C-alpha positions in Angstrom: 9.0 -13.7 8.6 9.8 -11.6 11.6 8.5 -12.6 15.1 5.4 -10.9 16.3 5.7 -8.1 18.8 3.8 -8.1 22.1 1.6 -5.3 20.8 0.8 -6.9 17.4 -2.8 -7.3 16.5 -3.7 -10.8 15.4 -7.0 -10.4 13.5 -6.1 -8.3 10.5 -8.2 -9.1 7.4 -8.6 -7.8 3.8 -12.0 -7.3 2.2 -12.4 -6.6 -1.5 -13.9 -3.1 -1.9 -16.2 -2.8 -4.9 -17.8 0.2 -6.6 -20.2 0.6 -3.7 -17.2 1.4 -1.5 -16.3 4.6 -3.4 -17.7 7.0 -0.7 -15.8 5.3 2.1 -12.6 5.1 0.1 -12.9 8.8 -0.9 -13.0 9.7 2.8 -10.1 7.5 3.7 -8.2 8.9 0.7 -8.4 12.4 2.3 -6.7 11.1 5.4 -4.1 9.3 3.3 -3.4 12.5 1.3 -3.3 14.6 4.5 -0.5 12.3 5.7 1.4 12.6 2.5 0.8 16.3 2.4 2.6 16.7 5.7 5.6 15.1 4.1 5.6 17.0 0.8 3.9 20.2 2.0 0.8 19.9 -0.2 -2.0 22.4 0.2 -5.7 21.6 0.1 -8.1 22.9 -2.6 -10.5 25.8 -1.8 -13.2 23.3 -1.1 -11.2 21.9 1.8 -10.2 18.6 0.1 -7.1 17.3 -1.6 -7.7 17.3 -5.3 -5.6 14.1 -5.9 -8.4 12.0 -4.5 -10.2 11.9 -7.9 -7.6 9.4 -9.1 -9.2 6.8 -6.9 -12.1 6.4 -9.4 -9.8 4.4 -11.7 -9.7 1.6 -9.3 -13.2 0.6 -10.4 -13.1 1.8 -14.0 -9.8 0.4 -15.2 -9.1 -3.3 -15.8 -6.4 -4.8 -13.6 -6.9 -2.6 -10.5 -8.2 -3.9 -7.2 -9.1 -2.2 -3.9 -9.2 -3.7 -0.5 -10.2 -2.5 3.0 -8.0 -3.4 5.9 -9.9 -4.4 9.0 -8.8 -5.2 12.5 -11.6 -7.4 13.7 -14.7 -5.5 12.6 -13.3 -1.9 12.6 -11.9 -0.4 9.4 -8.2 0.2 9.7 -7.2 1.3 6.2 -7.0 0.4 2.6 -4.8 -1.0 -0.1 -5.0 -0.3 -3.9 -3.2 -2.6 -6.2 -2.6 -2.6 -10.0 -1.6 -5.5 -12.2 0.7 -3.3 -14.2 3.5 -1.9 -12.1 4.7 1.6 -13.0 8.4 0.7 -13.7 8.3 -3.0 -14.4 5.1 -3.0 -16.5 2.7 -5.7 -17.3 3.0 -8.9 -15.4 4.3 -7.3 -12.2 1.8 -6.1 -9.6 2.3 -2.9 -7.5 0.7 -1.5 -4.4 -0.4 1.8 -5.8 -1.6 3.2 -2.5 -1.5 1.8 1.0 -2.9 3.4 4.1 -3.2 2.4 7.8 -5.0 4.6 10.3 -2.6 6.0 12.9 -4.4 4.2 15.6 -3.2 0.9 14.1 0.3 1.8 13.1 3.4 0.2 14.7 1.3 -2.7 15.8 1.8 -5.1 12.9 -1.4 -4.2 11.0 0.3 -2.8 7.9 2.8 -5.7 7.8 0.0 -8.3 8.1 -2.1 -6.6 5.5 0.8 -6.4 3.1 1.7 -10.1 3.6 -1.9 -11.1 3.0 -1.9 -9.2 -0.3 1.4 -10.7 -1.4 0.0 -14.2 -0.6 -3.2 -13.5 -2.5 -1.3 -12.7 -5.7 1.9 -14.8 -6.1 4.4 -13.6 -8.6 6.4 -10.5 -9.2 5.7 -7.3 -7.3 7.0 -3.7 -7.2 6.6 -1.2 -4.4 7.6 2.5 -4.9 7.9 5.2 -2.3 8.6 8.9 -2.7 12.1 10.0 -1.8 10.7 12.3 0.8 8.7 9.5 2.5 11.5 7.9 4.4 9.1 6.3 6.9 7.4 4.4 4.1 10.8 3.4 2.6 11.8 1.9 6.0 8.4 0.2 6.4 8.5 -1.5 3.0 12.1 -2.5 3.2 11.4 -4.2 6.5 8.2 -5.9 5.4 9.6 -7.1 2.1 12.9 -8.3 3.7 11.0 -10.4 6.2 8.6 -11.7 3.6 11.3 -12.7 1.1 14.0 -13.5 3.6 16.1 -10.8 2.0 15.6 -11.8 -1.6 14.6 -8.4 -3.1 16.0 -5.5 -5.0 16.0 -2.0 -3.7 16.8 0.8 -6.2 16.6 4.5 -6.6 14.4 5.5 -9.5 13.2 8.7 -11.2 10.4 9.3 -13.7 9.8 13.0 -14.6 9.2 14.8 -11.4 8.9 11.6 -9.4 11.9 10.5 -7.4 12.1 7.7 -4.9 12.9 4.1 -4.0 11.5 1.0 -5.7 11.6 -2.6 -4.3 11.1 -5.5 -6.6 10.5 -9.1 -5.4 8.6 -12.3 -6.1 5.8 -13.4 -3.9 5.8 -17.2 -3.6 2.3 -17.4 -2.2 1.2 -18.6 1.3 2.0 -22.2 0.8 5.6 -21.7 -0.4 7.2 -19.7 2.5 
């Protein structure tokens, strides 16, 4: 794993977010979609919200989906939504469906620490996909996964209908194996 930077925050935790967390996750999802919208040029709906946020509901209704809040100490710093059935690899491979860290906590190791904790919680195969237009996310995930796996991962270009981007595949050994 890469060495910590002087500005890295040491007390990053993940807390499982259940059905009662829906209102908070809906609000965070708006910030996340705003960030993505600045990359892809999305517009908001007439009600002032991004319509894509409705898809968050499946993270409590569908089997095999889990939601986590990312905290730095006590304050909320973001969220991670994972699925046990990766989009490209299918059943038996987990994916991070959505991952968001508030700007205040970016470039300080919070995202990397949260991702590593997720991988350690769920040993086995993983797949992470980023939109072609989201080059910042591509660089982030390549760096995190390369450090976590010591370079043992695949990075490929993929398309699926209108979706085009990069996909990294790797195996998480769990916290005791690295």
